[in-house]
C-alpha positions as CSV (number, residue, x, y, z in Angstrom):
1,X,0.0,0.1,0.4
2,X,3.1,2.6,1.0
3,X,4.7,2.1,-2.0
4,X,1.4,2.6,-4.3
5,X,0.6,5.5,-2.7
6,X,4.3,6.9,-3.1
7,X,3.8,5.9,-6.6
8,X,0.4,8.3,-6.7
9,X,2.4,11.0,-5.2
10,X,5.3,11.3,-7.8
11,X,2.6,11.6,-10.2
12,X,0.2,13.9,-8.6
13,X,2.7,16.0,-7.6
14,X,4.0,16.9,-11.3
15,X,0.7,18.3,-13.5
16,X,3.6,17.8,-16.7
17,X,4.2,13.9,-15.7
18,X,0.3,13.0,-15.3
19,X,0.0,14.8,-19.2
20,X,3.3,13.0,-20.9
21,X,1.6,9.6,-19.5
22,X,-1.2,10.4,-20.9
23,X,-0.3,11.8,-24.2
24,X,2.1,8.5,-24.8
25,X,-0.7,6.2,-23.6
26,X,-2.9,7.2,-26.1
27,X,-0.1,7.7,-29.1
28,X,3.6,7.2,-29.9
29,X,5.4,10.7,-30.1
30,X,8.7,12.2,-30.3
31,X,10.6,14.3,-27.7
32,X,9.5,17.1,-29.8
33,X,6.0,16.3,-29.6
34,X,5.8,16.4,-25.9
35,X,7.6,19.7,-25.8
36,X,5.3,21.3,-28.4
37,X,2.1,19.6,-26.5
38,X,3.2,20.3,-22.8
39,X,5.7,23.0,-23.2
40,X,7.9,21.9,-20.4
41,X,11.3,22.5,-21.3
42,X,13.9,19.7,-22.2
43,X,15.5,19.0,-18.7
44,X,12.2,18.4,-17.3
45,X,11.3,16.1,-19.6
46,X,14.3,14.3,-19.9
47,X,13.8,13.8,-16.2
48,X,10.3,12.8,-16.5
49,X,10.6,10.3,-19.5
50,X,14.1,8.9,-17.4
51,X,11.5,8.1,-14.5
52,X,9.4,6.4,-16.6
53,X,11.8,4.6,-18.3
54,X,12.8,3.1,-14.8
55,X,9.9,2.3,-13.7
56,X,8.7,0.1,-17.2
57,X,6.3,2.8,-18.3
58,X,7.6,3.5,-21.3
59,X,9.8,2.3,-23.9
60,X,11.8,4.1,-26.9
61,X,12.1,3.0,-29.8
62,X,13.5,4.6,-33.3
63,X,13.6,7.7,-31.5
64,X,10.3,7.7,-30.5
65,X,8.4,6.7,-27.2
66,X,5.1,4.6,-26.2
67,X,3.5,3.8,-22.8
68,X,4.0,-0.1,-22.1
69,X,1.1,-2.4,-21.0
70,X,1.8,-0.9,-17.6
71,X,2.1,2.5,-18.3
72,X,-1.1,2.4,-19.8
73,X,-2.4,1.2,-17.7
74,X,-1.2,3.3,-14.7
75,X,-2.3,6.5,-17.1
76,X,-6.2,4.6,-17.2
77,X,-6.3,4.3,-13.4
78,X,-4.8,7.6,-13.0
79,X,-7.0,9.8,-15.3
80,X,-10.5,7.8,-13.7
81,X,-9.1,8.8,-10.2
82,X,-8.6,12.9,-11.5
83,X,-12.2,12.3,-12.9
84,X,-13.8,11.0,-9.8
85,X,-11.8,13.5,-7.6
86,X,-13.4,16.3,-9.9
87,X,-16.8,15.0,-9.8
88,X,-16.8,15.0,-6.0
89,X,-15.2,18.4,-5.9
90,X,-18.5,19.2,-8.2
91,X,-21.1,17.5,-6.1
92,X,-19.1,17.9,-2.4
93,X,-21.7,20.8,-1.3
94,X,-24.8,19.2,-2.4
95,X,-23.8,15.5,-1.6
96,X,-26.0,15.8,1.6
97,X,-28.8,16.4,-0.1
98,X,-28.7,13.9,-3.0
99,X,-31.2,11.2,-3.1
100,X,-28.5,8.6,-2.9
101,X,-30.1,5.7,-2.2
102,X,-33.1,5.8,-4.8
103,X,-30.2,6.7,-7.8
104,X,-29.5,3.5,-9.2
105,X,-26.6,4.8,-11.5
106,X,-22.6,5.8,-11.1
107,X,-22.2,9.0,-9.9
108,X,-19.6,9.7,-12.7
109,X,-22.7,10.1,-15.1
110,X,-23.2,13.4,-13.8
111,X,-19.8,14.3,-14.5
112,X,-20.9,16.6,-17.4
113,X,-24.3,17.7,-15.1
114,X,-25.3,21.5,-14.7
115,X,-25.3,22.1,-10.7
116,X,-27.5,25.1,-9.8
117,X,-27.5,26.4,-6.5
118,X,-29.5,29.4,-4.8
119,X,-27.4,32.7,-4.4
120,X,-28.3,35.9,-2.4
121,X,-29.2,37.5,-6.1
122,X,-31.1,34.6,-7.2
123,X,-32.2,32.5,-4.6
124,X,-34.9,30.8,-6.6
125,X,-32.1,29.3,-9.5
126,X,-32.8,26.1,-9.0
127,X,-36.4,26.4,-9.6
128,X,-35.5,28.7,-12.9
129,X,-33.6,26.7,-14.2
130,X,-35.9,23.8,-14.5
131,X,-38.7,26.4,-16.0
132,X,-36.0,27.2,-18.6
133,X,-35.8,22.8,-19.5
134,X,-39.5,23.2,-19.7
135,X,-40.2,26.3,-21.8
136,X,-39.3,24.3,-24.9
137,X,-39.9,20.9,-24.0
138,X,-42.4,19.2,-26.3
139,X,-42.8,15.9,-23.5
140,X,-43.1,16.0,-19.9
141,X,-42.6,13.4,-17.3
142,X,-42.1,14.0,-13.5
143,X,-42.5,11.7,-10.5
144,X,-42.0,13.9,-7.1
145,X,-42.8,14.1,-3.2
146,X,-43.7,18.1,-4.2
147,X,-44.8,20.3,-7.2
148,X,-43.7,23.8,-7.0
149,X,-46.2,26.6,-8.1
150,X,-43.6,28.1,-10.7
151,X,-43.6,24.7,-13.0
152,X,-47.1,23.8,-12.3
153,X,-48.2,27.0,-13.7
154,X,-45.8,26.5,-16.7
155,X,-46.9,23.1,-17.1
156,X,-50.2,23.9,-16.7
157,X,-49.7,26.2,-19.3
158,X,-48.3,24.5,-22.4
159,X,-50.3,21.2,-21.4
160,X,-53.4,23.2,-22.1
161,X,-52.2,24.9,-25.4
162,X,-51.6,22.0,-27.0
163,X,-47.5,22.8,-26.8
164,X,-46.5,19.6,-24.2
165,X,-47.7,16.6,-22.7
166,X,-47.2,15.8,-19.6
167,X,-47.2,12.5,-17.2
168,X,-46.9,13.2,-13.7
169,X,-46.7,10.3,-10.3
170,X,-47.1,12.6,-7.4
171,X,-47.1,11.6,-3.7
172,X,-50.1,12.0,-1.8
173,X,-48.3,14.1,0.5
174,X,-48.2,16.6,-2.9
175,X,-51.8,16.0,-4.1
176,X,-53.1,16.8,-0.3
177,X,-50.8,20.3,-0.4
178,X,-51.9,21.3,-3.8
179,X,-55.8,20.7,-3.0
180,X,-55.3,22.2,0.2
181,X,-54.0,25.8,-1.7
182,X,-57.2,27.3,-3.5
183,X,-54.6,28.8,-6.3
184,X,-53.0,25.5,-6.7
185,X,-56.1,24.0,-7.0
186,X,-57.8,25.5,-9.9
187,X,-54.1,25.4,-11.6
188,X,-53.8,21.8,-11.1
189,X,-57.7,21.1,-12.0
190,X,-57.1,23.0,-15.1
191,X,-54.1,20.4,-16.1
192,X,-56.0,17.5,-14.8
193,X,-58.5,18.4,-17.6
194,X,-56.3,19.0,-20.0
195,X,-56.4,16.1,-23.1
196,X,-52.5,15.8,-23.2
197,X,-52.1,15.4,-19.3
198,X,-52.1,12.1,-17.1
199,X,-51.7,12.1,-13.4
200,X,-51.1,9.4,-10.6
201,X,-50.8,9.3,-7.2
202,X,-48.8,7.2,-5.2
203,X,-50.1,6.6,-1.6
204,X,-46.4,4.8,-0.7
205,X,-45.1,8.3,-1.5
206,X,-41.8,8.9,-3.4
207,X,-38.7,10.0,-2.0
208,X,-37.6,12.1,-4.9
209,X,-37.9,15.4,-7.0
210,X,-37.6,14.5,-10.8
211,X,-38.3,16.1,-13.7
212,X,-37.8,14.6,-17.6
213,X,-37.8,17.5,-20.0
214,X,-37.8,15.9,-23.4
215,X,-34.5,14.5,-22.7
216,X,-33.2,16.1,-19.8
217,X,-33.1,15.2,-16.4
218,X,-33.6,17.5,-13.3
219,X,-33.7,17.0,-9.5
220,X,-34.6,19.3,-7.5
221,X,-33.0,18.8,-4.1
222,X,-34.2,20.1,-0.5
223,X,-33.0,19.4,2.8
224,X,-34.5,17.9,5.9
225,X,-36.8,20.9,6.4
226,X,-37.9,21.0,3.2
227,X,-35.5,24.1,2.2
228,X,-34.5,24.4,-1.4
229,X,-30.7,23.7,-1.8
230,X,-29.9,23.3,-5.1
231,X,-30.6,21.3,-8.7
232,X,-29.1,18.9,-10.7
233,X,-29.6,18.2,-14.2
234,X,-27.8,16.3,-17.3
235,X,-28.9,14.5,-20.7
236,X,-26.4,11.9,-20.0
237,X,-27.7,8.5,-21.1
238,X,-28.0,6.5,-18.2
239,X,-29.5,9.1,-15.9
240,X,-32.1,9.2,-18.4
241,X,-32.3,5.3,-18.3
242,X,-32.2,5.6,-14.7
243,X,-35.2,8.1,-14.8
244,X,-37.4,6.0,-17.5
245,X,-37.2,3.2,-15.3
246,X,-37.9,4.9,-12.3
247,X,-40.9,6.6,-13.3
248,X,-42.7,3.5,-15.2
249,X,-41.9,1.8,-11.9
250,X,-44.3,4.2,-10.0
251,X,-46.6,4.6,-13.0
252,X,-47.2,1.0,-12.6
253,X,-47.8,1.2,-8.9
254,X,-49.6,4.2,-8.9
255,X,-53.3,4.7,-9.5
256,X,-55.2,7.5,-11.5
257,X,-56.1,11.0,-10.1
258,X,-59.7,12.0,-11.0
259,X,-60.4,15.6,-11.4
260,X,-63.7,15.6,-10.4
261,X,-62.4,13.4,-7.1
262,X,-59.6,16.0,-6.9
263,X,-61.9,19.3,-6.8
264,X,-64.2,18.0,-4.0
């Protein structure tokens, strides 16, 4: 273990080492190629290449350098570690709010996700992000324990106008909250009456707040007190597959919500 950690430290202390190994793992290169690609001096490159040859990570043939099988293995593993740490850095401040117990996909699939957090100037930024996604979406699906007023209004308007279709599965608590507010109840009843809307209620509850707007998957994240903390959205294929499978499960285990029964 100590020896492996020393090798990790050896690479981590020099971005040039990391880049040279990555380049050589991808293709054969001359020393001049490496100098142009990295900007490292010839003296620095000489030390790096010598250190790599001592470790049998690279070999020299006909004036070119190439990674060995073990060199490629190290390059791949170190690149994976860097990517993981970059993702962890992005998620660090919101991971406590992520419903990871219900997210059946590798967190690395969030590498290119858009993370939106409230700020003093834009306290509603996470909600605005989902509104931006909904604004152009033709097909909207949602499964959630809550339905905020702005999303409801936009979905209602676009569905009633025939610009979008909506299928949603809401928890009983979300339905009750909508029914208790006269303004929200009116909007929701109008949505229920729309030809392009189908809504079901799930008695067992839903531990997520997910909206799928065409190909984009959006999660609203709240703390234990229900205070909005962030949103995450991505069009990653694996996350979309998870969202579709999860929606289908909730849809099958929910019952249709009747507009007349809701409004009485």
